[in-house]
C-alpha positions as CSV (number, residue, x, y, z in Angstrom):
1,M,16.6,2.0,11.1
2,K,16.2,-1.4,12.8
3,C,13.2,-2.9,14.5
4,E,12.9,-5.7,17.0
5,S,11.3,-9.0,16.3
6,S,9.1,-10.8,18.8
7,R,12.3,-12.7,19.9
8,G,14.2,-9.5,20.6
9,K,16.4,-9.9,17.5
10,P,16.9,-6.8,15.3
11,T,15.0,-7.0,11.9
12,M,15.1,-4.6,9.0
13,P,11.9,-2.7,8.6
14,H,9.5,-3.5,5.7
15,S,8.3,-0.3,4.0
16,V,4.8,-0.3,2.4
17,F,3.4,2.1,-0.1
18,I,-0.4,2.7,0.1
19,S,-2.2,3.2,-3.2
20,Y,-5.6,4.8,-2.8
21,V,-8.1,7.1,-4.5
22,Y,-7.8,10.6,-3.0
23,E,-11.5,10.7,-2.0
24,E,-10.8,7.6,0.2
25,K,-7.9,9.3,2.0
26,A,-9.5,8.7,5.4
27,Y,-9.0,4.9,4.9
28,K,-5.4,5.4,3.8
29,D,-4.9,7.5,7.0
30,R,-6.4,4.8,9.1
31,V,-4.0,2.2,7.6
32,A,-1.1,4.6,8.1
33,S,-2.1,5.0,11.8
34,W,-2.2,1.2,12.2
35,I,1.3,1.1,10.8
36,E,2.5,3.9,13.1
37,G,0.9,2.2,16.1
38,Q,2.7,-1.1,15.1
39,R,-0.6,-2.9,14.7
40,L,0.6,-4.3,11.4
41,G,3.9,-5.4,12.9
42,S,6.8,-3.8,14.7
43,N,8.9,-3.9,11.6
44,V,6.4,-2.3,9.1
45,V,6.8,1.4,8.2
46,V,4.8,3.5,5.7
47,T,6.1,5.2,2.6
48,S,3.8,7.8,1.3
49,E,3.7,11.1,-0.6
50,R,5.2,14.0,1.2
51,A,3.7,16.6,-1.1
52,D,0.8,17.1,-3.4
53,V,2.4,17.4,-6.8
54,R,-0.8,17.0,-8.9
55,Q,-0.8,20.7,-10.0
56,H,2.7,20.2,-11.6
57,G,1.5,17.8,-14.2
58,E,1.5,14.1,-15.0
59,Q,5.3,13.7,-15.5
60,E,5.9,15.2,-12.1
61,I,3.4,12.8,-10.5
62,R,5.2,9.9,-12.1
63,N,8.6,11.2,-11.0
64,H,7.2,11.5,-7.5
65,L,5.5,8.1,-7.2
66,R,8.0,5.8,-8.8
67,P,10.8,6.2,-6.2
68,L,8.3,5.8,-3.4
69,I,7.1,2.5,-4.8
70,Q,10.6,1.4,-5.7
71,G,11.7,1.9,-2.0
72,A,8.7,-0.2,-0.7
73,A,8.8,-3.9,0.0
74,A,5.0,-4.1,-0.7
75,V,2.2,-2.0,-2.1
76,L,-1.2,-2.0,-0.4
77,V,-3.9,-1.2,-2.8
78,L,-7.1,0.2,-1.1
79,V,-9.9,-1.1,-3.3
80,G,-13.1,0.9,-3.2
81,D,-16.0,1.6,-5.6
82,T,-13.9,3.3,-8.3
83,S,-10.3,2.0,-7.8
84,H,-10.5,-0.3,-10.9
85,S,-11.1,2.7,-13.2
86,R,-8.5,5.2,-11.8
87,K,-5.5,6.1,-13.9
88,W,-3.1,6.6,-11.0
89,I,-4.1,3.4,-9.3
90,D,-3.3,1.6,-12.6
91,Y,0.0,3.4,-12.8
92,E,1.0,2.6,-9.2
93,V,0.1,-1.1,-9.7
94,S,1.9,-1.2,-13.0
95,V,5.1,0.3,-11.5
96,A,4.8,-2.1,-8.6
97,Q,4.5,-5.1,-11.0
98,S,7.4,-3.9,-13.1
99,L,9.6,-3.7,-10.0
100,H,8.4,-7.2,-8.8
101,K,6.8,-5.8,-5.6
102,I,4.3,-7.6,-3.5
103,I,0.8,-6.2,-4.1
104,I,-1.9,-6.7,-1.6
105,P,-5.4,-5.5,-2.4
106,I,-7.4,-4.4,0.6
107,R,-11.2,-4.1,0.4
108,I,-12.6,-0.8,1.8
109,P,-15.7,-1.6,3.9
110,G,-19.1,-1.2,2.1
111,T,-17.6,-0.9,-1.4
112,L,-18.3,-3.1,-4.4
113,G,-15.9,-1.9,-7.1
114,G,-13.8,-4.4,-8.9
115,L,-10.0,-4.9,-8.5
116,P,-7.8,-3.0,-10.9
117,R,-7.4,-5.1,-14.1
118,E,-3.7,-6.1,-13.4
119,I,-4.4,-7.6,-10.0
120,R,-7.9,-9.2,-10.5
121,A,-6.4,-12.6,-9.7
122,E,-5.1,-11.5,-6.3
123,R,-7.0,-12.4,-3.1
124,E,-8.5,-9.4,-1.4
125,V,-7.7,-8.8,2.3
126,T,-10.3,-7.4,4.7
127,F,-9.8,-3.8,5.9
128,E,-8.9,-4.9,9.4
129,P,-5.4,-4.6,11.0
130,N,-5.0,-8.3,12.0
131,A,-5.9,-9.4,8.4
132,I,-3.5,-6.9,6.8
133,A,-0.8,-7.9,9.3
134,R,-1.3,-11.5,8.5
135,A,-1.1,-10.9,4.8
136,L,2.1,-8.9,5.2
137,R,3.7,-11.6,7.4
138,D,2.7,-14.3,4.8
139,W,4.4,-12.3,2.0
140,L,7.3,-10.6,3.8
141,G,8.1,-13.1,6.5
C-alpha cells in the first residue's frame, strides 16, 4: 500500500496503534475516524484489534496485541482518568518501548488522570486532529 505525499510523490504509510481503556472506546473510534478520513495525514493508517480476545485469557491477549504494536510505526496512548493504573495500557506501553516505537500520549478532554508511569516524561498532545497530525509529522516525518 502506497500513499501520496502533498507533492504527489508516493510515500509508505505510517501505521499507528491506539492504546485505550475500553470504557473510552468512543475516543479511540473518533481518532480512528480521523485517520480513515486522512485528517492525521494521507499516509497514516490505523492498526487495531480485529477481535475481542479477552475471554481467552491473558496470554491470548498478549499474543494478540504484540504483533499489532510490532507492526506499528507509532503508538497513540489515549490518556484519561484511569489510564495510568490500567494493566493493559502498561503492557502496551511496555511492548512499544521494548520495540523502540514512538509513543505519543493524547489527553482525552475533561480528564485529569496521570500518564502511565513509563511515559510520564512525554509531552501530552491535545485531543484534536491537527495537534495529533502535527505530533505524528514531527516524529515520523
